[in-house]
C-alpha positions in Angstrom: -112.6 12.3 -44.1 -115.0 14.1 -41.7 -113.9 17.5 -40.4 -115.6 18.8 -37.2 -115.1 22.2 -35.7 -115.6 23.0 -32.0 -119.1 24.6 -32.5 -120.3 21.6 -34.5 -119.0 19.1 -32.0 -120.7 20.8 -29.1 -124.1 20.4 -30.8 -123.4 16.9 -32.3 -122.2 15.7 -28.9 -125.5 16.7 -27.2 -127.5 15.0 -30.0 -125.4 11.8 -29.6 -125.8 11.9 -25.8 -129.6 12.0 -26.2 -129.7 9.3 -28.8 -127.2 7.0 -27.1 -127.6 7.9 -23.4 -125.1 5.3 -22.3 -122.2 7.2 -23.8 -119.9 8.8 -21.2 -118.0 12.1 -21.3 -114.9 10.0 -22.0 -116.6 8.4 -25.0 -117.5 11.8 -26.3 -114.1 13.5 -25.7 -112.8 15.1 -28.9 -110.0 17.4 -29.9 -109.8 19.1 -33.3 -107.8 17.1 -35.8 -108.5 13.8 -34.1 -111.7 12.9 -36.0 -110.5 9.5 -36.9 -109.8 8.6 -33.3 -113.3 9.8 -32.3 -114.9 7.8 -35.1 -113.2 4.6 -34.2 -113.8 5.1 -30.5 -117.5 5.6 -31.1 -117.7 2.7 -33.6 -116.3 0.4 -31.0 -118.5 1.7 -28.2 -121.7 1.6 -30.2 -120.7 -1.7 -32.0 -121.2 0.0 -35.4 -119.0 0.4 -38.5 -117.0 3.6 -38.8 -119.0 4.5 -41.9 -122.2 4.5 -39.8 -120.6 6.9 -37.3 -119.4 9.2 -40.1 -122.9 9.2 -41.6 -124.5 9.9 -38.2 -122.2 12.7 -37.2 -122.4 14.2 -40.7 -126.2 14.2 -40.6 -126.1 15.9 -37.1 -123.8 18.7 -38.1 -125.3 19.2 -41.6 -128.3 21.0 -40.0 -126.6 22.2 -36.8 -129.6 24.3 -35.7 -132.0 21.4 -36.0 -133.0 19.6 -32.8 -133.5 16.4 -34.7 -131.5 13.3 -33.8 
């Protein structure tokens, strides 16, 4: 289970927005405790498996200060 706090999400959201510029604010809407909902929404929108979304977000929040996508 992936846990994301508000600070992590703000950074991850911007990285996702740069990597997948077709994602809308609605696609990237997130509330703490609703990680599963976010993962499934992004998996559907990006046509990827949830495991890919978890890996991608996990990689982005692992080094939160990195500007890498």
